[in-house]
N, C-alpha and C positions, 0 to 999 in steps of 0.2 A: 467246483464249477457252479456258477451262479444259476439260479432258477430264473428263467426268462419269461416275462409277461409282455405280450405285444401291445397291450393297452392297459392303462390304469383300471379300466372297467373289468379287466380279466382278473383282478385281485378279489373282486366281490365273490364271496363264498369260499375263499381259500383259507379261512381261519383254521388253525391247527396244522397247517402245512409246515413241515420241518425244512430248514434251509441249511445247507452245508453238510459237513464242516469245511472250513477254509484250510489252506495250507498252514503249517506251523510258522511262527515268526519268532526269531531269537531276540530276546531283550538284552541288549548290551549296555555297558556303562556309558558309552558315548551318547546313546539315545537319551538315557536318564539325565546326563549332564546337560544336554541340549535343552531338554524340557525344563530343567531347573533354571537355565539361563533365561529362557523366554518368559517364565512365570515368576521369577524371583524367589522361588522356593528352593533354597539351598540347605535344607535341613540335613544334618550329618548322616542320617539313616539312608539318605538317597545318594549323597555325593562323596562322603568321606570313606573311602574303601578301607583304610587301615582301622579307623575307629569302629566302623560297622562290623568288622570281624569279631569284636567283643560285644556287639549289640545283641538284641533279642532274636535276630534272624540269622546270625552268623555271617552276615555280609550285607551289602547294599540291596535295597529293594526299589522297585519302580514306584513313582508317585501313583496314588490311586487315580488321580485325574489324568495321568498319562495313560494308564490302562483304559480308562473310559474313553479317552480321545481316540484310541486305536480302534474303537468300534467303527469309526468312520473309515478306517483303513480296511476293515473286514467287510463292511456292508456291500461294496460292489462285487465281491466274490461270493456273496450269499444270495443277492437278489438284483435283477436288472429289470427295470420297468421302462418300456418304450412307448412311443405314441403320445407324448404329451408336449404341450407348448412350453411349459415351465413347471418347476417343482420347487417346493420350499421345505426346509427343515423346520418343523414347528417346535420341536423341543424333545424332551425326554421325561419319562416318569419312572418311578420305582427303582431308582439307582441304589444298588447295594454293593459294597465291597466286602467280599467274603473270605478272601485269603490273599496274603501278600505275594507279589510277583518278585522273586529273587532275581537279581541280575545274573545272567547266564542261563536262565530257564527259557522255555519256549511256550508261547501261547497261541491259541487259535480261536476263531469265532464259530459259534453255532447259533442258528436263528430259528425263530418260530413266528409265523404270522398270527398275531393275537386278535386283532380286529381290523375290519375294513368297513368304512361308511362313507356316504356321500355328504360332503360339507361345503356349502357355499359354492356350488358348481365344480367342485373338485372331488377327487377320491382320496380319502385320508386313510393311511394304514399305520398300524402299530406293529412293529416288529421287535420282539424280545430277543436281545442278543446276549448270549452267555459267553463270557471269555473264559475258556478252559486253560488250565496249566498242565502241561505234559507231566504225567506221573502223579498228579494230585487228585484226591477224591473230591476236593472242594474247588469250585470255580473261583477265579480272581474277582469277577464282578458279573452282575446281571443288570441290564438296563432295558427299558422299553423305549425304543426310538419312535418318533412320530414324524411321518412324512406326508406331505400333501401334494398330489399330482393334478395338474390341470390338463385334462384330455384334449387332444386335437379334435376339432369339430367333425 
């Protein structure tokens, strides 16, 4: 269940707050194939099930950038900020891919508010999202997401 903030200003002083975890999400071959289609990345390690059986991971794995993009899937289940006129995704910092996500495994997101500051009339937050793999000691990836919320007057 998402941690709810009624206003972007309520984020101030929340550094260190843990968010989540989210529910588990199964990574299936159809999702990986769809990502390959939209990005043009059809490397065999991702899409050739038969060849990948003899590869380094014993099967196909999700693209690293697919795993990173699923952070956007997890964020609404980690944090909900209300009371703004608009918000923008400023970007991401410190992206690291630490372990492959094998097709058939499950992942989830865990967050932490790293920093909050006022920037150009907005409240900017950095939320570090760790994508965990069920049964693995290492996360799939860790990324600092940067969001900017423009509070209602």
